[in-house]
C-alpha positions, 0 to 999 in steps of 0.5 A: 494495461487492457486485458483482453478477453481470457487473457491473465492481466498484465503492468505496462512499463510504470514511466511516464505520463503518470498520474502527480499523485501517484510521481508525489508519494513516490516522490516522499517515500523516495526523498526520506529513504535516501535521507536514511541512507545517506545518513547511515553511510557517514553522507550526510549529517553527521556522525547521528545521522548514522541511528536515523533509521532508529528514529525514524521507525521511533518516531514515526512508525505505529506501535500496536502498543501503544495504541491498546493503551489508547483505547485503554486511556481514552487519550489520543495524542496527536503524535501518535494518532500522526503515525497512522498515515507516516508508518508507511514512508518509513522502512525497514531496508533499502531494498525494501523501498525499492520493492515498494516503490515499485508496486506502487509505481504500476497500481499507482499508474492502472488505478490512477488511469482508471478513477482518477490521480486524487483516487491514488491517495485516496485509498492510500491513505485509507489504506494505510489508516485501516492496515494499522487499525487492524493491525493495532488492533490483532497484532500481538506483537512488539514491533513498529508497522514500518512501510507502504505495503498495506496502502500498496496492498490498497492499490491491488484493492482497488486494482482487484475490484476492477478486473473482479467487475470485466470478468463478471460483465464478460460472464467469466470465473470471478475468481479469478480477479483475486489471483495478484492477490492471493500470490504476494500473501501467499508469496509472504508466507512463505520468506516468513516460514523462510526467515520469520514472520511477522504479523505486516500481514494484518496490515496488509490485509486491512489495506487490500479491503480499503482498496476494494470496498473505496473503488466501487465509490472512487470511479468516476461514473461508477460502476457502469462506467468502469463497465463500461471503459473495461469493454472498450480495453477488452 
């Protein structure tokens, strides 16, 4: 994705070639959603499959109350610790899955090309974990955390850091790098006011922070290599 001087970032079409890690995450998310959707419509699994989504949320979603109980009891059951990395693969509705996957493909393609396929996996799961951790510490609602938005926000954090570096290299206003995250959080606030807000935004911010912090560590060759590459693309 070229970033011409003075122009906002543009995402290229999220088609081949995609980094292997992006394909892996995409197929895992869409595969789970396909099973839940087909089950809900009675196509697979028989009558009991209608409740697969609710069961998946109970079994694999992240609960702030359960996490706070674990903190109080100093007891860490494996099945609850796994929720830190399983909740991104369960979505509340089909449209939420499609939107998450579209963002994953676009952002994952860019991050993978700049930082490598392994970096996509590291950022995805680190953002999922930090997002859940902040949600568990700060959320006051009894609503399970599900969906890939926190790790996708991690990819946004990595993208933002790279753009921040580029703007710095060209002596431009670095706050422009935060335009994308600002727009997305504004849309979340608007939708929350219209349809009713949840506290999932806490996890999204945690995911963004994880991606932003990890990006300079994961980029091949470090900071100077990224500056040189972004200059060439510009």
